[in-house]
C-alpha positions in Angstrom: 57.3 -45.6 -8.8 54.3 -42.8 -8.6 52.2 -42.6 -5.5 49.2 -42.9 -7.0 45.8 -40.3 -4.4 43.8 -43.0 -3.0 40.6 -41.8 -3.3 38.8 -42.2 0.2 35.0 -41.5 0.4 33.3 -38.9 2.6 32.6 -40.1 6.3 29.0 -41.1 6.9 29.0 -38.3 9.7 30.6 -35.4 7.7 28.1 -36.0 4.3 25.2 -35.9 7.2 26.9 -32.5 8.4 26.9 -31.1 5.0 23.4 -31.8 4.4 22.1 -30.9 7.4 23.9 -27.0 7.3 22.2 -27.4 3.5 19.2 -27.7 5.0 19.1 -25.8 8.0 15.5 -24.2 7.1 14.1 -27.6 7.4 15.4 -28.5 10.8 13.3 -28.2 13.7 13.1 -30.9 16.1 16.4 -32.8 17.2 14.9 -35.6 19.1 17.5 -37.1 21.3 20.5 -35.9 18.8 23.7 -35.3 20.9 24.2 -31.3 20.4 28.3 -32.4 19.9 26.6 -34.3 16.8 24.4 -31.1 15.4 27.1 -28.0 16.9 28.9 -28.2 13.5 25.9 -27.7 11.7 24.3 -25.0 14.1 27.3 -23.1 13.3 26.6 -22.5 9.6 22.7 -21.2 11.4 21.4 -17.5 10.8 19.9 -15.9 14.1 16.5 -16.6 12.9 17.3 -20.3 11.9 19.2 -20.5 15.3 16.0 -19.1 17.5 13.3 -21.6 16.1 15.5 -24.4 16.4 16.8 -23.4 19.7 12.1 -22.7 20.7 12.0 -26.4 19.1 14.6 -27.7 21.4 15.0 -26.1 24.5 17.5 -28.5 25.8 20.3 -27.3 23.7 20.0 -23.4 25.2 22.6 -24.1 27.3 25.0 -25.4 25.3 24.4 -23.4 22.0 25.3 -19.8 23.8 28.5 -19.7 22.3 27.3 -20.0 19.4 25.8 -16.6 19.8 29.1 -15.0 19.6 29.7 -14.6 16.1 26.2 -13.1 15.7 26.8 -10.7 18.0 30.3 -10.0 16.3 29.1 -8.6 13.4 27.6 -5.6 15.1 31.2 -3.1 15.0 30.7 -1.3 18.3 30.3 -4.7 20.4 33.2 -6.2 18.2 35.4 -3.3 19.2 34.5 -3.7 22.6 34.8 -7.4 22.5 38.3 -6.9 21.3 39.5 -3.9 22.2 38.2 -3.4 25.7 37.5 -7.1 26.8 33.6 -6.9 27.5 31.4 -9.2 26.7 32.9 -12.2 27.7 29.9 -13.9 29.8 28.5 -16.8 27.2 25.1 -17.4 28.8 24.4 -13.1 27.7 25.0 -13.1 24.3 21.7 -14.3 22.6 20.1 -11.8 24.8 22.9 -8.9 23.6 22.0 -10.4 19.8 18.5 -9.9 20.7 18.2 -6.9 22.4 20.7 -5.5 19.6 18.7 -6.2 16.5 15.6 -5.1 17.9 17.3 -1.3 18.3 18.5 -2.0 15.0 15.0 -2.6 13.7 13.7 0.5 15.8 16.0 2.5 13.9 15.8 1.1 10.5 11.4 2.3 11.1 12.2 5.5 12.6 14.5 6.5 9.5 12.0 4.7 7.1 9.3 7.2 8.5 11.5 10.0 8.7 12.3 8.9 4.7 8.5 9.5 3.7 7.3 12.2 5.7 9.8 13.8 4.0 8.8 12.6 0.4 5.6 13.4 1.5 6.4 16.7 2.1 8.4 17.1 -1.6 5.6 16.0 -2.8 3.0 18.5 -0.8 5.1 21.4 -1.8 5.6 20.0 -5.6 1.9 20.0 -6.2 1.7 23.2 -4.1 3.7 24.6 -7.0 2.9 22.9 -10.2 0.5 24.5 -12.7 -2.6 23.4 -13.4 -5.1 22.9 -15.7 -9.1 23.6 -15.2 -11.1 22.6 -17.5 -14.4 24.4 -18.2 -13.4 27.2 -16.0 -13.4 29.9 -19.1 -16.7 30.0 -21.7 -15.9 27.7 -24.4 -17.6 31.0 -26.7 -15.5 31.4 -30.4 -15.3 34.9 -32.2 -17.1 34.2 -35.2 -16.7 36.7 -38.2 -20.0 38.5 -37.8 -18.7 39.9 -33.7 -15.3 41.2 -35.9 -17.5 42.7 -38.0 -18.9 45.0 -35.2 -15.4 46.0 -33.9 -15.3 48.3 -36.9 
């Protein structure tokens, strides 16, 4: 006899988790839901979503420290320090470490953008200074006629 695979539907809990993962942008207040129930969904949250959810639900901050490690490890230098040197092992500091590094990166990006803008403006100014300009109306619009040419002879 052949064994037929029996289809078992997903549990209501897993279905709710998947729905929550797909709609994390709509999550604000979690009410009295235990952290253990939403932890799986919060693992898929972006840093911005996680910050917003923590702001709306301060009681989960102490439990969600571990979620920030994945976001911190996106920075290559922090990942190297964590894996090779054993640094950044304190879960309570991961949130602040991420925020600090994110702000540093934003400042660096702004600095680079400003340098690019300045260089672009400099190049445009040099290009404008070297360009040939046609000035209309600078020369009189007097045309030579047949009579003028006869006077020259």
